[in-house]
C-alpha positions as CSV (number, residue, x, y, z in Angstrom):
1,M,97.9,33.7,132.6
2,S,99.7,37.0,132.4
3,Q,100.5,36.4,128.8
4,N,96.5,35.4,127.9
5,I,95.5,38.8,129.5
6,H,97.6,40.8,127.3
7,Q,96.4,39.0,124.3
8,R,93.0,39.4,125.0
9,A,93.5,43.2,126.0
10,A,95.2,43.4,122.6
11,A,92.5,41.7,120.8
12,L,90.0,44.1,122.5
13,V,92.0,47.2,121.5
14,A,92.0,45.9,117.8
15,L,88.3,45.4,117.9
16,V,87.7,48.8,119.1
17,C,89.9,50.4,116.7
18,S,88.2,48.6,113.8
19,F,84.7,49.6,115.1
20,N,86.0,53.2,115.1
21,M,87.4,53.2,111.7
22,A,84.1,51.7,110.5
23,I,82.3,54.4,112.0
24,T,84.5,57.2,110.7
25,T,84.5,55.5,107.1
26,T,80.6,55.6,107.2
27,A,80.6,59.1,108.4
28,A,83.2,60.2,105.5
29,N,81.4,58.4,102.8
30,P,77.7,58.2,103.5
31,R,75.4,56.2,101.6
32,E,73.9,57.6,98.7
33,V,70.4,57.5,97.0
34,T,68.9,59.1,93.7
35,I,65.9,60.9,93.5
36,Q,64.4,59.9,90.3
37,P,62.7,62.0,87.4
38,E,58.9,62.5,87.9
39,T,59.5,62.6,91.7
40,R,57.0,65.3,93.1
41,A,57.3,67.4,96.1
42,R,55.7,70.4,97.7
43,V,57.7,73.5,98.9
44,N,56.8,76.7,100.6
45,L,57.4,80.0,98.5
46,Q,59.8,82.2,100.3
47,S,60.1,84.9,97.5
48,P,56.8,86.7,96.6
49,I,56.1,86.7,92.9
50,N,54.0,89.1,90.7
51,S,53.8,88.5,86.7
52,K,53.5,92.5,86.6
53,L,56.7,93.2,88.6
54,S,58.8,90.0,88.3
55,E,61.4,89.4,85.6
56,A,63.1,86.5,84.0
57,G,66.1,85.5,86.0
58,D,64.9,86.8,89.3
59,I,65.9,84.3,92.1
60,I,63.2,82.1,93.9
61,I,63.6,80.6,97.2
62,A,61.5,78.0,99.0
63,T,61.5,75.3,101.3
64,L,60.6,71.8,101.4
65,A,57.0,71.3,102.9
66,D,57.0,67.6,103.2
67,P,60.2,65.4,103.7
68,I,61.3,63.3,100.7
69,Y,62.1,59.5,101.2
70,V,63.7,57.0,98.8
71,E,63.2,53.3,99.4
72,G,62.2,54.2,102.9
73,E,65.2,56.4,103.5
74,L,65.1,60.0,104.6
75,V,66.8,62.0,101.7
76,L,65.7,65.8,102.2
77,P,64.1,66.7,105.6
78,R,61.3,69.2,105.9
79,G,62.5,72.6,105.5
80,T,65.3,72.1,103.1
81,E,66.1,75.1,100.9
82,F,65.3,75.0,97.3
83,Q,66.9,77.9,95.1
84,G,65.7,78.7,91.6
85,R,64.6,81.2,89.1
86,I,61.9,82.5,86.9
87,V,62.7,81.4,83.5
88,N,60.1,83.2,81.6
89,V,57.2,85.7,82.6
90,S,54.8,88.1,80.9
91,S,52.3,90.3,82.3
92,S,48.4,90.3,81.2
93,K,47.3,92.3,78.2
94,R,44.1,93.3,76.7
95,I,42.0,91.1,74.3
96,Q,42.2,88.7,77.6
97,R,45.6,88.0,76.9
98,S,46.6,85.9,80.2
99,S,49.9,86.6,82.1
100,R,52.3,83.6,82.0
101,I,55.2,82.4,84.5
102,A,57.5,79.5,84.4
103,I,59.7,78.6,87.6
104,E,62.5,76.2,87.8
105,F,64.7,75.1,90.6
106,E,68.4,74.4,89.7
107,R,70.0,73.3,93.5
108,V,69.2,72.2,97.0
109,I,71.0,73.2,99.9
110,S,72.0,70.3,102.1
111,L,72.1,70.1,105.8
112,S,75.9,70.4,105.4
113,G,75.6,73.7,103.3
114,A,76.6,72.1,100.2
115,A,74.6,73.3,96.9
116,V,73.6,70.2,95.1
117,P,72.6,70.6,91.5
118,I,69.0,69.6,90.6
119,S,66.4,70.1,87.7
120,A,63.0,70.7,89.0
121,Q,60.1,72.4,87.5
122,V,56.9,74.0,89.2
123,T,53.8,72.3,88.1
124,A,51.2,73.9,89.8
125,I,50.6,76.9,92.1
126,D,48.3,76.1,95.2
127,D,46.3,79.5,95.9
128,W,44.5,78.6,99.3
129,D,43.5,82.2,99.8
130,N,41.3,82.3,96.4
131,E,40.7,78.4,96.6
132,E,42.5,77.8,93.0
133,S,45.3,76.2,91.6
134,I,47.2,77.4,88.7
135,K,48.5,74.5,86.6
136,A,51.4,74.5,84.3
137,N,51.3,73.0,80.7
138,P,54.1,70.2,79.7
139,K,56.5,73.1,79.1
140,G,56.3,74.5,82.8
141,T,54.3,77.6,81.7
142,M,51.6,78.7,84.0
143,K,48.7,81.1,82.9
144,G,46.8,83.8,84.9
145,G,43.5,83.1,83.1
146,H,40.7,85.8,82.9
147,S,37.8,86.9,84.9
148,G,34.5,85.8,83.4
149,T,32.7,88.4,85.6
150,Q,34.7,91.3,84.1
151,T,34.3,89.9,80.5
152,I,30.4,90.1,81.0
153,D,30.7,93.4,82.5
154,N,32.6,95.0,80.0
155,I,30.5,93.4,77.3
156,S,27.4,94.9,79.0
157,K,29.0,98.4,79.1
158,G,30.4,98.4,75.6
159,T,26.7,96.9,74.3
160,S,25.3,99.9,76.1
161,L,27.7,102.3,74.8
162,G,27.3,100.7,71.3
163,L,23.4,100.9,71.4
164,S,23.6,104.5,72.7
165,A,26.0,105.4,69.8
166,G,23.5,103.7,67.0
167,F,20.6,105.3,68.7
168,V,22.2,108.7,68.3
169,G,23.0,107.9,64.8
170,S,19.5,106.7,63.9
171,L,18.1,109.8,65.2
172,L,20.4,111.8,63.1
173,R,19.6,109.3,60.1
174,G,15.8,109.7,60.8
175,A,16.0,113.2,60.7
176,A,17.6,113.3,57.5
177,G,14.8,110.7,56.3
178,G,16.2,107.3,56.5
179,S,14.4,104.2,56.4
180,G,13.1,102.2,59.5
181,R,15.0,99.0,58.4
182,Y,18.1,101.1,58.0
183,L,17.9,102.4,61.1
184,L,17.2,99.2,62.8
185,G,20.6,98.1,61.0
186,I,22.6,101.1,62.6
187,G,21.4,100.0,66.1
188,G,22.5,96.5,65.5
189,V,25.9,97.5,64.2
190,G,26.3,99.6,67.2
191,M,25.6,96.7,69.6
192,A,27.8,94.4,68.1
193,A,30.6,97.1,67.8
194,G,30.2,97.5,71.5
195,M,30.2,93.9,72.5
196,I,33.5,93.5,70.5
197,G,34.8,96.6,72.3
198,G,34.1,95.0,75.6
199,I,35.9,91.9,74.8
200,L,39.1,93.6,73.2
201,F,39.3,95.8,76.5
202,T,39.3,92.9,78.8
203,K,42.7,92.0,80.1
204,G,43.9,88.8,81.6
205,H,44.6,88.1,85.3
206,E,48.2,88.7,86.9
207,I,49.6,85.9,88.7
208,R,50.3,87.2,92.2
209,V,51.9,84.8,94.6
210,A,52.4,85.6,98.2
211,Q,55.1,84.4,100.4
212,G,54.1,80.8,102.1
213,T,52.2,79.8,98.8
214,I,52.5,76.0,98.1
215,L,54.3,75.3,94.9
216,R,54.1,71.7,93.5
217,V,57.3,70.6,92.1
218,K,58.4,67.6,89.7
219,F,61.9,66.5,89.3
220,L,63.2,66.5,85.8
221,R,66.6,64.9,86.1
222,P,68.0,62.4,88.7
223,A,69.5,64.0,91.7
224,T,71.8,62.1,94.1
225,F,71.8,63.0,97.8
226,A,73.6,61.1,101.1
227,V,71.2,59.5,103.1
228,Q,70.1,61.7,106.1
229,P,70.3,60.1,109.6
230,V,66.9,60.0,111.4
231,S,66.9,61.5,115.0
232,S,65.4,59.3,117.5
233,T,63.9,62.2,119.5
């Protein structure tokens, strides 16, 4: 009888040890899954951006707005930190040349604090304050565009100035005995020059992105992460 009790106790101890070893092994070697290329995500910008002031190489920090799941498994929880940099930027210029910017994320900081390398590209900036979205081209470059209202306003001002200059020229030519057709031509040339000048002196928009703005991101290469435990609370 005593021998049976000892045998059962030994078997129970062995079972508990095996269970503990299994838990330890699982914790030490968590299951991994891979985020595939073209996977999309949204992140909250933590570093303000300005195409006039920012430079290529500036560090960009963002946090994950929505958790990422792979095959139903939680991989990156909300709030995960994304680290990247500005890879290309230029401010707006006259002749309606738009500002440009391209941003890539290069690593993710896991819950354990480890930096996991990734390759992800910003595909759009959602500007909720101005109710517009700045979308990137296939190479990841976003353009600031230009204001149609500003262009029209500058053309109007340039036309007025050109017309005034042409009118003054026509008066001088008239005083010198110029023909009516020639005088009309001077006025037309002045208006055309003013319109062209209005376009030439119109600058494009700068890209200004405030902290908290949503950036849309696309993974370019596979990225492998450990499956995260889901809290029951």
